[in-house]
N, C-alpha and C positions, 0 to 999 in steps of 0.2 A: 342355824347350822354353821354359818360362817363365823359367828361370834364365838361358838364353842371351839372352832378349829384354830382361831388366832390367838386365844388367851394364853395357853400354855407355851406355844412358841415365842410369844412376845415377852413373856416373864423370863424365859430362858435367855432370850437375846439380851435383855437388860442386865440380868444377873451375870452373864458371862462377860459383858462389857465391864461392869464394875469390878468383877473378880480380876480381869486382865489388867485393869487400870491400877488396882491396889497392889497386886502382886507382881505383875510382869513389867509394868510401866510401859507396856506396848500393846495396843489393841489390834488384833487380827481382824480387820473388817471383812475381808473377803470370806474367811472362814466362818465368821459369825453369821453373816447374811446368808450364805450358802446352807448352813445348818438350819437357820430360821425358815427358809423357803422349802428345804426338804421336809422338815417336821410339819410345816403348815400344810403342804400337800398330801403328806401321809395321813394326818388327822382329818383333813377334808374328805379323802377317800373313804377312810374308816367310818366317819359319821354318815356319809352318803349311803354307804352299803348297809349300815345298821338301820338307817331310816327306811330304806327301800325294803329291807328284810321285815321290819315291823309293819309296814304297810301291807306287805305280802301275807303276813301272818294274820292280820286283822281281817283280810278279804277272805281267807280260808275258813275261818271260824264263823 
């Protein structure tokens, strides 16, 4: 669950750093780290909720 939650935010983090380095010549570290943490927490919550929902559905059947 943790690995699924961190892969997309990490890719976004790396791509945004490369994008800002190539086109802006200035990396906005605070913004990038903040977005990374927010995306990670949202995806972690989403994966946790879907996992608990699947467990609940399997117990009902």
